[in-house]
Structure formats: structure tokens, C-alpha cells
Backbone as ProteinMPNN parsed JSONL, in Angstrom:
{"seq_chain_A": "XXXXXXXXXXXXXXXXXXXXXXXXXXXXXXXXXXXXXXXXXXXXXXXXXXXXXXXXXXXXXXXXXXXXXXXXXXXXXXXXXXXXXXXXXXXXXXXXXXXXXXXXXXXXXXXXXXXXXXXXXXXXXXXXXXXXXXXXXXXXXXXXXXXXXXXXXXXXXXXXXXXXXXXXXXXXXXXXXXXXXXXXXXXXXXXXXXXXXXXXXXXXXX", "coords_chain_A": {"N_chain_A": [[0.85, -1.218, 0.035], [0.671, 2.176, -0.892], [2.263, 5.087, 0.38], [0.946, 7.481, -0.152], [-1.708, 6.69, -0.494], [-2.29, 5.788, 2.126], [-2.1, 8.157, 3.401], [-4.188, 9.659, 2.377], [-6.328, 8.156, 3.41], [-6.067, 8.606, 6.166], [-6.456, 11.313, 6.288], [-9.123, 11.458, 5.442], [-10.366, 10.157, 7.559], [-9.772, 11.916, 9.639], [-11.169, 14.139, 8.84], [-13.818, 13.268, 9.012], [-14.098, 12.692, 11.766], [-13.703, 15.229, 12.753], [-15.807, 16.686, 11.794], [-18.005, 15.367, 13.075], [-17.403, 15.97, 15.742], [-17.59, 18.779, 15.665], [-20.322, 19.099, 15.129], [-21.44, 17.939, 17.371], [-20.539, 19.717, 19.312], [-21.809, 22.016, 18.45], [-24.518, 21.385, 18.916], [-24.609, 21.096, 21.665], [-23.909, 23.701, 22.488], [-26.056, 25.115, 21.496], [-28.089, 24.028, 22.987], [-27.327, 24.794, 25.519], [-27.479, 27.585, 25.417], [-30.127, 28.101, 24.976], [-32.874, 29.957, 26.047], [-34.666, 29.732, 29.134], [-38.211, 29.479, 29.507], [-40.428, 31.225, 31.428], [-43.688, 31.176, 32.498], [-45.817, 33.504, 33.72], [-48.704, 33.445, 35.871], [-51.675, 34.541, 34.377], [-53.449, 37.523, 35.226], [-56.576, 37.306, 36.867], [-59.666, 37.96, 35.281], [-62.517, 40.109, 36.035], [-64.795, 38.691, 35.627], [-63.86, 36.043, 35.657], [-62.942, 35.952, 38.32], [-65.29, 36.242, 39.68], [-66.667, 33.95, 38.846], [-65.029, 32.04, 40.084], [-65.47, 32.74, 42.765], [-68.132, 32.026, 42.947], [-68.003, 29.329, 42.526], [-66.848, 28.572, 44.896], [-68.871, 28.698, 46.767], [-70.798, 27.738, 49.632], [-73.439, 26.027, 49.559], [-76.721, 25.37, 50.723], [-79.674, 23.628, 50.53], [-82.972, 24.717, 51.261], [-86.185, 25.516, 52.809], [-88.406, 28.218, 53.036], [-90.33, 28.928, 55.799], [-91.552, 30.913, 57.198], [-91.589, 34.487, 57.172], [-90.066, 36.705, 59.198], [-89.206, 39.446, 59.418], [-87.835, 41.947, 57.266], [-85.128, 41.113, 57.176], [-84.891, 38.773, 58.532], [-85.691, 35.276, 58.863], [-87.665, 32.207, 59.078], [-86.598, 28.961, 58.462], [-86.612, 25.729, 57.032], [-84.249, 23.258, 57.114], [-82.996, 20.471, 55.851], [-84.912, 19.05, 57.248], [-84.757, 20.23, 59.698], [-85.612, 22.932, 61.868], [-84.753, 26.259, 61.529], [-83.703, 29.517, 62.514], [-82.862, 32.215, 60.508], [-80.554, 34.846, 59.865], [-79.952, 37.481, 57.67], [-76.838, 38.1, 56.194], [-74.69, 40.945, 56.51], [-76.58, 42.945, 55.903], [-79.211, 45.21, 56.749], [-82.484, 45.816, 57.607], [-85.11, 48.195, 58.266], [-86.729, 48.227, 61.524], [-89.595, 46.365, 62.209], [-90.933, 44.698, 63.924], [-89.692, 44.88, 66.438], [-89.566, 44.744, 69.861], [-88.545, 46.766, 71.371], [-88.971, 49.063, 69.988], [-91.502, 51.087, 69.649], [-93.159, 51.773, 67.383], [-93.436, 50.818, 63.991], [-90.575, 51.311, 61.963], [-89.905, 53.713, 59.307], [-90.318, 52.31, 56.095], [-90.007, 49.781, 56.976], [-92.226, 48.052, 56.988], [-92.673, 47.856, 54.281], [-90.316, 46.568, 53.548], [-90.581, 44.137, 54.896], [-92.977, 43.131, 53.738], [-92.133, 42.84, 51.106], [-90.202, 40.841, 51.431], [-91.867, 38.765, 52.367], [-93.555, 38.359, 50.15], [-91.665, 37.492, 48.201], [-90.442, 35.264, 49.356], [-91.915, 33.532, 51.097], [-92.909, 30.236, 51.864], [-91.252, 29.308, 49.85], [-88.863, 27.413, 47.983], [-85.474, 27.659, 48.629], [-81.973, 28.596, 48.572], [-79.222, 28.663, 50.807], [-76.239, 30.375, 51.618], [-73.463, 29.808, 53.543], [-71.045, 31.755, 55.602], [-67.898, 32.221, 57.033], [-68.069, 32.331, 59.939], [-70.78, 30.755, 61.383], [-72.993, 31.275, 63.065], [-74.79, 33.78, 64.965], [-74.77, 35.602, 68.151], [-77.174, 35.05, 69.104], [-77.794, 32.6, 68.295], [-78.792, 32.338, 65.803], [-78.712, 31.327, 62.392], [-76.363, 32.531, 60.108], [-76.513, 33.946, 56.945], [-76.231, 34.156, 53.373], [-78.874, 34.48, 51.139], [-80.581, 32.73, 48.594], [-82.835, 33.084, 45.974], [-84.34, 31.62, 43.268], [-81.917, 31.706, 41.979], [-80.944, 34.287, 42.472], [-79.42, 36.504, 44.698], [-80.929, 37.29, 47.72], [-80.168, 39.159, 49.658], [-78.81, 41.081, 48.161], [-80.965, 41.911, 46.581], [-82.572, 43.28, 48.359], [-80.997, 45.432, 48.952], [-80.901, 46.664, 46.368], [-83.498, 47.457, 46.064], [-83.673, 49.492, 47.923], [-84.423, 48.837, 50.581], [-82.797, 48.081, 52.512], [-79.748, 48.628, 54.374], [-76.153, 48.42, 54.225], [-74.652, 46.7, 56.784], [-73.527, 45.621, 60.092], [-70.891, 44.605, 59.691], [-68.657, 42.418, 60.215], [-65.58, 40.941, 60.468], [-64.914, 37.383, 60.334], [-66.884, 37.416, 58.358], [-67.168, 38.713, 55.67], [-67.465, 38.386, 52.924], [-68.862, 39.382, 50.609], [-68.928, 42.109, 50.887], [-67.891, 44.373, 49.539], [-69.137, 44.403, 46.954], [-71.735, 44.659, 47.873], [-71.718, 47.176, 49.014], [-71.342, 48.707, 46.756], [-73.759, 48.328, 45.372], [-75.474, 49.488, 47.25], [-74.62, 52.112, 47.076], [-75.567, 52.907, 44.562], [-78.375, 52.695, 45.03], [-78.687, 54.726, 46.901], [-77.932, 56.965, 45.435], [-80.009, 57.022, 43.65], [-81.968, 57.645, 45.38], [-83.979, 56.059, 46.585], [-86.459, 54.258, 48.501], [-85.227, 53.682, 51.779], [-83.386, 55.598, 51.384], [-84.701, 57.802, 50.545], [-85.352, 59.42, 52.604], [-84.0, 61.997, 54.269], [-80.967, 61.687, 55.951], [-81.78, 59.462, 57.314], [-81.056, 56.652, 57.08], [-78.145, 55.684, 58.525], [-74.691, 55.039, 59.417], [-74.76, 53.951, 61.974], [-77.297, 52.959, 62.333], [-80.84, 53.336, 61.878], [-82.465, 56.488, 61.871], [-85.113, 58.033, 62.774], [-86.705, 60.9, 61.684], [-87.492, 63.572, 63.829], [-90.727, 64.696, 64.509], [-92.029, 67.898, 64.422]], "CA_chain_A": [[-0.05, -0.026, -0.005], [1.503, 3.353, -1.015], [2.096, 6.123, 1.37], [-0.024, 8.438, -0.64], [-2.961, 6.102, -0.228], [-2.482, 5.865, 3.544], [-2.257, 9.613, 3.848], [-5.59, 10.001, 2.003], [-7.312, 7.486, 4.333], [-5.962, 9.234, 7.474], [-7.053, 12.613, 6.117], [-10.595, 11.268, 5.39], [-10.806, 9.879, 8.926], [-9.699, 13.084, 10.451], [-12.264, 15.032, 8.444], [-15.052, 12.651, 9.506], [-14.092, 12.854, 13.221], [-13.76, 16.662, 13.07], [-17.234, 17.068, 11.517], [-18.877, 14.849, 14.224], [-17.117, 16.795, 16.926], [-18.216, 20.137, 15.496], [-21.849, 18.946, 15.295], [-21.848, 17.753, 18.829], [-20.288, 21.0, 19.998], [-22.844, 22.963, 18.053], [-25.797, 20.985, 19.523], [-24.419, 21.382, 23.032], [-23.933, 25.102, 22.604], [-27.411, 25.539, 21.235], [-28.869, 23.607, 24.086], [-26.893, 25.584, 26.664], [-27.898, 28.937, 25.197], [-31.547, 28.218, 24.85], [-33.434, 30.557, 27.238], [-35.789, 29.021, 29.779], [-39.378, 30.321, 29.483], [-41.308, 31.113, 32.613], [-44.933, 31.822, 32.264], [-46.54, 33.979, 34.925], [-50.128, 33.272, 35.765], [-52.295, 35.755, 33.912], [-54.415, 38.015, 36.155], [-57.998, 36.902, 36.641], [-60.635, 38.956, 34.966], [-63.572, 40.232, 37.001], [-65.773, 37.529, 35.382], [-63.199, 34.799, 36.169], [-62.933, 36.072, 39.796], [-66.734, 35.994, 40.13], [-66.961, 32.581, 38.69], [-64.3, 31.308, 41.101], [-66.197, 33.044, 43.976], [-69.348, 31.238, 42.921], [-67.559, 27.935, 42.676], [-66.483, 28.334, 46.292], [-69.949, 28.883, 47.671], [-71.253, 26.591, 50.398], [-74.902, 26.213, 49.406], [-77.599, 24.356, 51.307], [-81.054, 23.666, 50.139], [-83.842, 25.087, 52.429], [-87.523, 26.062, 52.516], [-88.838, 29.304, 53.916], [-91.609, 28.634, 56.394], [-92.13, 32.15, 57.746], [-90.711, 35.725, 57.143], [-90.251, 37.503, 60.454], [-89.195, 40.796, 58.935], [-87.024, 42.08, 56.04], [-83.797, 40.39, 57.159], [-84.892, 37.553, 59.426], [-86.667, 34.286, 58.342], [-87.639, 30.827, 59.604], [-86.409, 28.033, 57.479], [-86.404, 24.245, 57.35], [-83.116, 22.739, 56.405], [-82.76, 18.977, 56.144], [-85.852, 18.664, 58.278], [-84.483, 20.906, 60.99], [-86.084, 24.325, 61.807], [-83.728, 27.227, 61.824], [-83.999, 31.016, 62.282], [-81.694, 32.782, 59.791], [-80.412, 36.313, 59.794], [-79.125, 37.754, 56.455], [-75.506, 38.669, 56.459], [-74.192, 42.199, 55.949], [-77.632, 43.927, 55.503], [-80.028, 45.597, 57.932], [-83.698, 46.525, 57.222], [-85.679, 48.915, 59.356], [-87.397, 47.341, 62.368], [-91.08, 46.291, 62.181], [-91.423, 43.825, 65.058], [-88.76, 44.997, 67.571], [-90.252, 45.152, 71.017], [-87.969, 48.073, 71.994], [-89.367, 50.167, 69.128], [-93.027, 51.088, 69.735], [-93.832, 51.884, 66.093], [-92.54, 50.347, 62.932], [-89.772, 52.333, 61.414], [-90.154, 53.87, 57.936], [-89.922, 51.301, 55.061], [-89.92, 48.416, 57.621], [-93.378, 47.219, 56.529], [-92.408, 47.595, 52.881], [-89.232, 45.565, 53.416], [-91.126, 42.857, 55.375], [-93.862, 42.68, 52.728], [-91.323, 42.389, 49.914], [-89.639, 39.593, 51.764], [-92.941, 37.813, 52.363], [-93.959, 38.116, 48.76], [-90.578, 36.852, 47.469], [-89.872, 34.052, 50.008], [-92.863, 32.627, 51.881], [-93.153, 28.903, 51.371], [-90.441, 29.094, 48.647], [-87.6, 26.636, 48.069], [-84.368, 28.524, 48.472], [-80.63, 28.086, 48.979], [-78.453, 29.611, 51.586], [-74.755, 30.243, 51.639], [-72.836, 30.227, 54.847], [-69.759, 32.331, 55.529], [-66.914, 31.564, 57.916], [-68.775, 32.116, 61.165], [-72.093, 30.336, 60.931], [-74.133, 31.748, 63.941], [-74.583, 34.955, 65.782], [-74.795, 35.349, 69.622], [-78.596, 34.577, 69.461], [-77.891, 31.206, 67.759], [-79.326, 32.38, 64.421], [-77.801, 30.97, 61.295], [-76.029, 33.731, 59.373], [-76.418, 33.438, 55.601], [-76.639, 34.847, 52.121], [-80.002, 33.617, 50.787], [-80.762, 32.804, 47.134], [-84.166, 32.692, 45.445], [-84.289, 31.589, 41.823], [-80.53, 32.068, 41.531], [-80.643, 35.654, 42.814], [-79.139, 36.653, 46.164], [-81.95, 38.164, 48.281], [-79.479, 40.198, 50.336], [-78.622, 42.101, 47.17], [-82.275, 42.462, 46.119], [-82.986, 44.223, 49.39], [-80.184, 46.659, 48.793], [-81.248, 47.327, 45.201], [-84.825, 48.123, 46.203], [-83.644, 50.498, 48.921], [-85.05, 48.38, 51.732], [-81.752, 47.694, 53.498], [-78.426, 49.315, 54.345], [-75.049, 47.56, 54.484], [-74.42, 46.883, 58.253], [-72.953, 44.516, 60.916], [-69.725, 44.091, 58.867], [-67.723, 41.881, 61.127], [-64.796, 39.796, 60.06], [-64.449, 37.066, 58.907], [-67.989, 37.277, 57.443], [-67.218, 39.921, 54.828], [-67.154, 37.96, 51.591], [-69.485, 40.213, 49.578], [-69.19, 43.478, 51.432], [-67.567, 45.399, 48.546], [-70.19, 44.503, 45.995], [-72.99, 45.133, 48.641], [-71.602, 48.642, 49.163], [-71.55, 49.292, 45.38], [-75.187, 48.281, 45.138], [-76.108, 50.465, 48.197], [-74.333, 53.494, 46.555], [-76.589, 53.144, 43.419], [-79.716, 52.982, 45.523], [-78.54, 56.021, 47.52], [-77.849, 57.919, 44.371], [-81.383, 57.149, 43.09], [-82.877, 58.162, 46.453], [-85.166, 55.18, 46.674], [-86.601, 53.557, 49.704], [-84.661, 54.32, 52.961], [-82.512, 56.766, 51.008], [-85.533, 58.941, 50.173], [-85.518, 60.274, 53.812], [-82.666, 62.639, 54.524], [-80.217, 61.332, 57.206], [-82.493, 58.371, 58.005], [-80.103, 55.477, 57.167], [-76.795, 55.999, 58.831], [-73.766, 54.016, 59.752], [-75.047, 53.329, 63.252], [-78.696, 52.533, 62.397], [-81.934, 54.176, 61.347], [-82.803, 57.615, 62.734], [-86.415, 58.612, 62.364], [-86.702, 62.398, 61.865], [-88.487, 63.956, 64.869], [-91.75, 65.598, 64.032], [-92.087, 69.136, 65.327]], "C_chain_A": [[0.877, 1.203, 0.01], [1.28, 4.309, 0.172], [1.086, 7.155, 1.095], [-1.487, 8.015, -0.282], [-3.346, 6.162, 1.287], [-2.78, 7.287, 4.061], [-3.694, 10.024, 3.532], [-6.572, 9.392, 3.003], [-7.275, 8.229, 5.693], [-6.641, 10.643, 7.405], [-8.602, 12.576, 6.15], [-11.114, 10.969, 6.795], [-10.822, 11.124, 9.843], [-10.845, 14.078, 10.127], [-13.618, 14.551, 9.022], [-15.191, 12.934, 11.027], [-14.267, 14.38, 13.519], [-15.159, 17.162, 12.802], [-18.153, 16.608, 12.591], [-18.655, 15.635, 15.41], [-17.695, 18.199, 16.872], [-19.688, 20.141, 15.665], [-22.203, 18.826, 16.685], [-21.723, 18.986, 19.599], [-21.412, 21.994, 19.803], [-24.165, 22.67, 18.76], [-25.747, 21.31, 21.006], [-24.542, 22.869, 23.323], [-25.302, 25.64, 22.43], [-28.278, 25.23, 22.423], [-28.593, 24.469, 25.307], [-27.36, 27.008, 26.601], [-29.341, 29.128, 25.144], [-32.191, 28.871, 26.181], [-34.583, 29.798, 27.836], [-36.964, 29.996, 29.815], [-40.261, 30.102, 30.733], [-42.565, 31.866, 32.366], [-45.567, 32.246, 33.593], [-47.957, 33.832, 34.777], [-50.768, 34.547, 35.313], [-53.32, 36.202, 35.005], [-55.794, 37.613, 35.856], [-58.823, 38.15, 36.244], [-61.721, 39.028, 36.07], [-64.57, 39.07, 36.884], [-65.204, 36.327, 36.002], [-63.294, 34.766, 37.729], [-64.331, 35.757, 40.306], [-67.088, 34.58, 39.994], [-66.279, 31.667, 39.732], [-65.005, 31.522, 42.441], [-67.412, 32.195, 44.034], [-69.044, 29.802, 43.071], [-67.257, 27.571, 44.16], [-67.637, 28.502, 47.245], [-70.334, 27.588, 48.41], [-72.807, 26.755, 50.449], [-75.675, 25.008, 50.022], [-79.049, 24.645, 50.835], [-81.986, 23.938, 51.388], [-85.216, 25.466, 51.918], [-87.948, 27.066, 53.541], [-90.235, 28.948, 54.442], [-92.317, 29.891, 56.893], [-91.161, 33.306, 57.557], [-91.054, 36.457, 58.402], [-90.208, 39.002, 60.181], [-88.255, 40.819, 57.667], [-85.774, 41.298, 55.978], [-83.794, 39.197, 58.063], [-86.063, 36.579, 59.021], [-86.551, 33.0, 59.096], [-87.578, 29.95, 58.434], [-86.341, 26.614, 57.917], [-85.253, 23.835, 56.463], [-82.922, 21.298, 56.796], [-83.724, 18.482, 57.252], [-85.751, 19.39, 59.578], [-84.926, 22.396, 60.838], [-84.938, 25.26, 62.257], [-84.273, 28.662, 61.696], [-82.739, 31.532, 61.647], [-81.713, 34.289, 59.832], [-79.471, 36.576, 58.517], [-77.904, 38.459, 56.769], [-75.391, 40.064, 55.753], [-75.266, 43.176, 55.545], [-78.485, 44.055, 56.751], [-81.308, 46.348, 57.348], [-84.279, 47.198, 58.449], [-86.554, 47.896, 60.21], [-88.961, 47.483, 62.325], [-91.632, 45.554, 63.301], [-90.474, 43.875, 66.34], [-89.56, 45.494, 68.811], [-89.803, 46.413, 71.7], [-88.302, 49.204, 71.145], [-90.864, 50.17, 69.007], [-93.757, 51.115, 68.391], [-92.893, 51.475, 65.028], [-91.794, 51.498, 62.263], [-90.133, 52.515, 59.948], [-89.503, 52.847, 57.054], [-89.71, 49.905, 55.734], [-91.013, 47.474, 57.115], [-93.154, 46.915, 55.049], [-91.37, 46.506, 52.725], [-89.767, 44.142, 53.821], [-92.083, 42.314, 54.315], [-93.204, 42.168, 51.493], [-90.715, 41.017, 50.185], [-90.686, 38.446, 51.828], [-93.412, 37.376, 50.986], [-92.962, 37.218, 47.977], [-90.252, 35.441, 48.038], [-90.854, 33.129, 50.66], [-93.183, 31.406, 51.13], [-92.355, 28.539, 50.12], [-89.247, 28.172, 48.974], [-86.499, 27.549, 47.728], [-83.037, 27.809, 48.667], [-80.015, 29.075, 49.852], [-76.978, 29.316, 51.564], [-74.267, 30.692, 52.949], [-71.473, 30.904, 54.609], [-68.845, 31.563, 56.555], [-67.526, 31.25, 59.299], [-70.263, 31.842, 60.923], [-73.278, 30.964, 61.79], [-73.714, 33.036, 64.663], [-74.813, 34.655, 67.251], [-76.163, 34.88, 70.02], [-78.807, 33.129, 68.933], [-78.569, 31.177, 66.431], [-78.316, 31.972, 63.403], [-77.642, 32.229, 60.413], [-75.841, 33.261, 57.879], [-76.551, 34.518, 54.52], [-77.714, 33.924, 51.528], [-80.338, 33.905, 49.26], [-82.2, 32.282, 46.774], [-84.07, 32.795, 43.922], [-82.946, 32.076, 41.235], [-80.097, 33.448, 41.881], [-80.421, 35.812, 44.297], [-80.191, 37.727, 46.717], [-81.334, 39.313, 49.049], [-79.288, 41.39, 49.349], [-79.927, 42.714, 46.73], [-82.776, 43.513, 47.119], [-82.268, 45.595, 49.263], [-80.554, 47.384, 47.505], [-82.539, 48.036, 45.301], [-84.809, 49.259, 47.282], [-84.34, 50.11, 50.227], [-84.098, 48.017, 52.818], [-80.466, 48.558, 53.316], [-77.371, 48.181, 54.628], [-74.731, 47.782, 55.958], [-73.951, 45.522, 58.785], [-71.849, 43.827, 60.018], [-68.708, 43.702, 59.871], [-66.919, 40.775, 60.485], [-64.954, 38.552, 60.887], [-65.624, 37.022, 57.944], [-68.164, 38.537, 56.554], [-67.009, 39.58, 53.323], [-67.653, 38.85, 50.464], [-69.655, 41.634, 49.927], [-68.92, 44.539, 50.401], [-68.71, 45.557, 47.521], [-71.562, 44.982, 46.691], [-72.894, 46.719, 48.674], [-71.812, 49.367, 47.843], [-73.052, 49.343, 45.062], [-75.965, 49.334, 45.993], [-75.807, 51.901, 47.604], [-75.281, 53.813, 45.433], [-77.91, 53.503, 44.008], [-79.761, 54.344, 46.261], [-78.61, 57.156, 46.563], [-79.225, 58.157, 43.785], [-82.408, 57.729, 44.144], [-84.101, 57.397, 46.601], [-85.189, 54.558, 48.073], [-86.051, 54.35, 50.975], [-83.829, 55.522, 52.615], [-83.371, 57.983, 50.533], [-85.774, 59.882, 51.389], [-84.137, 60.777, 54.191], [-82.21, 62.211, 55.906], [-80.959, 60.185, 57.961], [-81.613, 57.126, 58.199], [-78.729, 55.991, 57.415], [-75.989, 54.795, 59.212], [-74.091, 53.202, 61.028], [-76.556, 52.98, 63.454], [-79.596, 53.469, 61.643], [-82.332, 55.307, 62.345], [-83.986, 58.307, 62.144], [-86.363, 60.086, 62.683], [-87.853, 62.675, 62.879], [-89.485, 64.946, 64.267], [-91.885, 66.792, 65.04], [-93.525, 69.315, 65.852]], "O_chain_A": [[1.782, 1.269, 0.842], [0.245, 4.301, 0.838], [0.428, 7.659, 2.005], [-2.325, 8.81, 0.143], [-4.463, 6.503, 1.675], [-3.563, 7.53, 4.979], [-4.342, 10.677, 4.35], [-7.54, 10.042, 3.396], [-8.322, 8.455, 6.3], [-7.301, 11.075, 8.35], [-9.279, 13.426, 6.728], [-12.173, 11.462, 7.185], [-11.716, 11.336, 10.662], [-11.393, 14.743, 11.006], [-14.439, 15.357, 9.459], [-16.248, 13.353, 11.5], [-14.944, 14.73, 14.485], [-15.65, 18.011, 13.546], [-19.024, 17.37, 13.01], [-19.62, 15.98, 16.091], [-18.205, 18.734, 17.856], [-20.261, 21.052, 16.263], [-23.12, 19.479, 17.183], [-22.576, 19.337, 20.414], [-21.894, 22.674, 20.709], [-24.865, 23.599, 19.164], [-26.748, 21.761, 21.562], [-25.197, 23.263, 24.288], [-25.696, 26.554, 23.155], [-29.103, 26.046, 22.834], [-29.512, 24.833, 26.041], [-27.62, 27.606, 27.645], [-29.793, 30.267, 25.26], [-32.022, 28.33, 27.274], [-35.41, 29.261, 27.099], [-36.785, 31.179, 30.106], [-40.741, 29.008, 31.031], [-42.538, 33.057, 32.059], [-45.813, 31.418, 34.47], [-48.476, 34.054, 33.683], [-50.416, 35.599, 35.846], [-53.97, 35.36, 35.625], [-56.182, 37.572, 34.689], [-58.671, 39.23, 36.815], [-61.826, 38.138, 36.914], [-65.097, 38.557, 37.871], [-65.869, 35.63, 36.768], [-63.652, 33.761, 38.344], [-64.48, 35.048, 41.301], [-67.729, 34.007, 40.875], [-66.852, 30.679, 40.191], [-65.133, 30.564, 43.204], [-67.721, 31.665, 45.101], [-69.81, 29.093, 43.723], [-67.399, 26.423, 44.583], [-67.418, 28.456, 48.455], [-70.206, 26.49, 47.868], [-73.36, 27.502, 51.257], [-75.318, 23.842, 49.852], [-79.506, 25.787, 50.78], [-81.733, 23.385, 52.458], [-85.392, 25.712, 50.724], [-87.873, 26.828, 54.747], [-91.173, 28.705, 53.682], [-93.543, 29.919, 56.997], [-89.965, 33.108, 57.774], [-92.214, 36.791, 58.642], [-91.067, 39.746, 60.653], [-87.955, 39.765, 57.106], [-85.358, 40.852, 54.909], [-82.724, 38.653, 58.332], [-87.214, 36.986, 58.864], [-85.513, 32.699, 59.685], [-88.358, 30.098, 57.494], [-86.036, 26.33, 59.075], [-85.268, 24.028, 55.247], [-82.707, 20.977, 57.965], [-83.382, 17.622, 58.064], [-86.571, 19.191, 60.473], [-84.65, 23.028, 59.818], [-84.271, 25.017, 63.263], [-85.161, 28.954, 60.895], [-81.648, 31.321, 62.176], [-82.773, 34.916, 59.835], [-78.405, 35.98, 58.359], [-77.928, 39.384, 57.58], [-75.882, 40.305, 54.65], [-74.946, 44.172, 54.897], [-78.504, 43.206, 57.643], [-81.176, 47.379, 56.688], [-83.965, 46.803, 59.572], [-87.031, 46.884, 59.697], [-89.512, 48.581, 62.396], [-92.796, 45.78, 63.632], [-90.513, 42.976, 67.179], [-90.157, 46.57, 68.767], [-90.526, 47.04, 72.474], [-87.948, 50.321, 71.521], [-91.433, 49.324, 68.318], [-94.844, 50.552, 68.264], [-91.692, 51.733, 65.109], [-92.374, 52.559, 62.034], [-90.635, 51.564, 59.349], [-88.322, 52.531, 57.201], [-89.27, 48.967, 55.068], [-90.782, 46.294, 56.852], [-93.43, 45.798, 54.612], [-91.509, 45.622, 51.879], [-89.453, 43.132, 53.192], [-92.013, 41.124, 54.009], [-93.645, 41.187, 50.894], [-90.702, 40.144, 49.317], [-90.42, 37.323, 51.401], [-93.63, 36.196, 50.713], [-93.353, 36.332, 47.217], [-89.841, 34.548, 47.297], [-90.557, 31.937, 50.744], [-93.639, 31.429, 49.986], [-92.704, 27.598, 49.406], [-88.718, 28.17, 50.085], [-86.522, 28.178, 46.67], [-82.979, 26.6, 48.892], [-80.252, 30.27, 49.675], [-76.541, 28.166, 51.502], [-74.582, 31.78, 53.43], [-70.826, 30.681, 53.586], [-69.071, 30.39, 56.852], [-67.514, 30.111, 59.766], [-70.933, 32.664, 60.296], [-74.388, 31.144, 61.289], [-72.545, 33.325, 64.919], [-75.043, 33.49, 67.575], [-76.347, 34.368, 71.125], [-79.871, 32.538, 69.117], [-78.907, 30.097, 65.945], [-77.133, 32.27, 63.566], [-78.613, 32.883, 60.035], [-75.107, 32.31, 57.611], [-76.947, 35.651, 54.792], [-77.495, 32.717, 51.423], [-80.37, 35.032, 48.768], [-82.652, 31.225, 47.215], [-83.775, 33.848, 43.358], [-82.868, 32.729, 40.195], [-78.945, 33.79, 41.613], [-81.2, 35.277, 45.086], [-80.284, 38.854, 46.231], [-81.938, 40.385, 49.093], [-79.573, 42.54, 49.683], [-79.997, 43.926, 46.522], [-83.345, 44.529, 46.719], [-82.832, 46.676, 49.435], [-80.537, 48.615, 47.497], [-82.711, 49.103, 44.711], [-85.834, 49.902, 47.508], [-84.816, 51.001, 50.931], [-84.51, 47.681, 53.929], [-80.191, 49.11, 52.251], [-77.701, 47.14, 55.197], [-74.554, 48.928, 56.372], [-73.961, 44.491, 58.112], [-71.928, 42.647, 59.679], [-67.954, 44.549, 60.35], [-67.478, 39.786, 60.01], [-65.122, 38.673, 62.101], [-65.428, 36.629, 56.794], [-69.133, 39.289, 56.666], [-66.455, 40.377, 52.566], [-66.952, 39.053, 49.473], [-70.468, 42.325, 49.312], [-69.64, 45.536, 50.363], [-69.183, 46.662, 47.255], [-72.386, 45.64, 46.054], [-73.858, 47.434, 48.398], [-72.367, 50.464, 47.792], [-73.532, 50.342, 44.526], [-76.93, 49.953, 45.546], [-76.672, 52.775, 47.648], [-75.768, 54.942, 45.368], [-78.537, 54.476, 43.588], [-80.785, 55.026, 46.23], [-79.248, 58.177, 46.816], [-79.597, 59.285, 43.461], [-83.496, 58.204, 43.818], [-85.184, 57.968, 46.734], [-84.164, 54.357, 48.725], [-86.386, 55.517, 51.178], [-83.588, 56.38, 53.464], [-82.836, 59.033, 50.176], [-86.317, 60.977, 51.239], [-83.218, 59.985, 54.405], [-82.934, 62.342, 56.893], [-80.737, 60.005, 59.158], [-81.448, 56.623, 59.311], [-78.182, 56.692, 56.563], [-76.503, 53.682, 59.321], [-73.777, 52.02, 61.16], [-77.011, 52.745, 64.573], [-79.139, 54.3, 60.859], [-82.506, 55.048, 63.536], [-83.894, 59.054, 61.169], [-86.024, 60.485, 63.797], [-88.954, 62.129, 62.806], [-89.103, 65.909, 63.602], [-91.852, 66.655, 66.263], [-93.796, 70.253, 66.601]]}, "name": "protein", "num_of_chains": 1, "seq": "XXXXXXXXXXXXXXXXXXXXXXXXXXXXXXXXXXXXXXXXXXXXXXXXXXXXXXXXXXXXXXXXXXXXXXXXXXXXXXXXXXXXXXXXXXXXXXXXXXXXXXXXXXXXXXXXXXXXXXXXXXXXXXXXXXXXXXXXXXXXXXXXXXXXXXXXXXXXXXXXXXXXXXXXXXXXXXXXXXXXXXXXXXXXXXXXXXXXXXXXXXXXXX"}
């Protein structure tokens, strides 16, 4: 075998090995330099947040047996009788023994609740603390998919009140609804300085 032939073979082998090494180096370099992609969670839209909030509701089926007043009802839940008090809202007093006469719009609020709820199948949503100091079940009440607490505020029959942590789940949207009713001057908001932060103040007649 001639020296020229051996030299050609060695050169060919060198070229093949060099090409393979270069390819490997290129692949490694490309892999090392590829940036890692980190995706941040996209912020939730208002609709998504609302849907998530609805998904987290603790709902119980119930039946209204009696409406006491605008914000207090008697219900049957799983065969058990319960007195419920609506969370974060307060209607004027119509049956309070300490108040000799029904407060303005108390009868309207009570009649509205009776019309909407008496003998109706409803659902109630509990918050973190389930009962008040009187043993009443604290809840948000739903009739035909609508929250009755909100309906009272929309109609001007209630004010946002008794806001105590941790039962504050819907307080911001309740206040927004209250602001609209106040701007419209309907119900309790039609009487100047009647609904205040610390209760209802009936104007004194001269």
C-alpha cells in the first residue's frame, strides 16, 4: 500500500471525526444557550374572579316557612327548623319590642320579603362564622338564583351593616349596590339622614 493512499485515508478519517465533533459541540452550545421560558399566571378578569367566587360557595337547600321581617326568616333545612339572619344587611325594624312603632320602610321591606320568599324553596350560603350570639344561622339567601341580600339593597329596603370579620365575603359589591340605591334616592334613602352607619334615625316631628 502506498504512502499516498494511507495519507488519504488518514485525512478522510480526520475530516469525519472533526465534522462529528463540530456537530456535537454545536448541539451542546445551542442547548446551553436556549433561554428558559417562565410563564406567569395571567391576572384573573372580574368575570373569572366572580366565577371562582361562585364555585367556592357553600350552598344548602332550604324552605322558607315564615318571614319574620325584612332580614330575618324561619327556614327548614334537612328537616331541621332554623332561624336565619341575612348577612351584611339591615332593614328597618317592624317587630322590635324596643321600638313602639314600625320604622319607615320596615313594613315595605317585610312585605317584599314575604312576597318573594314565603313557602319558597331557596338556597343559603354560609360564610366563615355560621351563627350569631342569638344562635341564628347567618347566611346569604338565594331565590331563583338571585341573592336576596342584594335584592333588598337594590330596592332601597336595606343598608349595609354588621360588617364583622371574617363574614365579609360580599361586602364590597354590597356597598356598590347600596351606593346606586342612595344615588337614586329610593326607599330608605328617600328620607334625609334616615339610614346612617349606626342605624336608622327617624326624623323627629315638630
